[in-house]
N, C-alpha and C positions, 0 to 999 in steps of 0.2 A: 227254581219256584214250586211250591206245594200248591195244591190246587184240592179243593174241599167241599163236597155239598154235605150240608148241614141241617139237616130235615126237618129239624125241631129244636125248641130252645134245650131239654135235654142234651142235643149233639154241640151243639155251643158252650154248652157247660163241660160237656166233657171233653172240646178242643182247650175250653178252658183248663183243665186239668195236665192235661199232656204239656202246655207250657206251663203252667206254678211246675211238674215234676220237670220237668227240664231245667227251669230258671234254677230250680233248687238246690242242685247239687253243683253247681256252677262256681267258680270261682270268680270273682265278680266284684266290684266296688260301686261300680255303677252299672245301671243294665236300662236301656229305652228300647220303649216299644210303642209304636206311632199305629194306629187306630184311624182306617178312611172309610168310606162310607156314607148313606145315605141317614137319614133320622129313622130310628126305629130298625135299623139293619143288623142289631144286636151287638154294638160294642161295647155298652155297659155290662150286658150278659157275658161274653167274654171273658170281664175284668172280673166279675163276681164268681166266673168258675175260679180262676187263677187263683184269687184271694180263696177263697172256700181250699180250694186243696194246701193252701200253705197255712191253715188250722186257722182263718177269720173264721168268727161263730155271730157277728154282731150282723148288721143289714150293710148291705153295701149301697147305695144311692147314685145315681147320679150327679156327675158335677155340674150340670148345665146352670144354676144358678150360683153356686158359690163358687164355681171356675175350679176349684182346686178340693182334692177329697184327701187328706193324709191319713195315713192307715200303719199302725206298728203292730208286728209280728215278730216273735222273738228278736235277733238282731237283726231286721229289717224293717227300711222304712219304705213306704211305697207311698207315694204319689200319683192320682189319677186326675189328671184334668183335663178339661173340656174349654177348646178354645175357638166353637160356634160363635159366640156372642165377642172373641176378641176383638179390637178394632185399629188398635196401635204395639209398636213395639214395646211403649212404657207400659200398658196393660199386663202384657208377659214379663217382664222383668219386674212386677211389683211379687209375683208371682213365687220367684228366687229358688228355680228349679237348680241352678248350679252351685247350691250352697254346701256347704262341707258338713258332714256327719258322719259320726262314728260308725255307722253301722252300715249295711250293704244300702244299694237305694238303687230301688226298683221304679222308674217314669211311666206311665202309659200317658198318653198324649193322643185326645179323639182331637179329629177337626186340624191333622200336623199341617196341613195347609195354609192355615194362615198362622204360621211362627214367623214369618217374617224375617229369618235367620236359620242359616245352616246348623244342626244339629247332629252329633255323631249318634245315630241311629245305630241298633242293635237285630230289632225286626221290626217288619214293615207287613201291616196285615190290612186287605182290604176287605169289606164284606158289603153286600151287595143282597137284594132280595127280590125275589118274584112273587106270585101268590101263593107259591106252595113250599118254596124252599129258600133258605140262605146258603149264601157260597162266599165262603171265604179262597181269598189267595193271600200265601206266610210266603215273604224272600226273608233271609238272613243274611246278615253278614256274613256269617261261618258256618259254610253247611255241614258241620257235625250237630248243629240246635236243628237246623232243618228236619235231619236226619233222624234226630231222639224225638223231636215233636212226632213226626210221621208215624213212628215205632209205637210211641205211647198211644197215639189215639187209636192207630187200629189195633190195638193189643189190649182196648179195657172193654 
């Protein structure tokens, strides 16, 4: 497990860039990242850093009210999901996360503890904060992914 202290928003965005750089060069059809942490811990900021690295030029908004924000970048479909207000399995089914796509698909799920079902997850990120800094713990299904994230983060 990779543990990082993120002293400010730019360090959270930098971690997002490191994750974006890592997944950009992976051969995958579907890739799923779960983001846990308190309100205001930096989950959407981290996703913004990933999207910016992948060349998204527009605004990245929290899906708190829309439940799912969709982005298309080159040949990648990105689904940014917030399950904070989800109360039932049917609410999740409506999002159709497992839909077929000709593009590569990356799914970011905030509040995955509300899923109510098991999913194949590639990266689990826990974010928390105290008064001075944010803390990130990153657990990857593949140790090579974790190693790349760490290398890119430390060398930028």
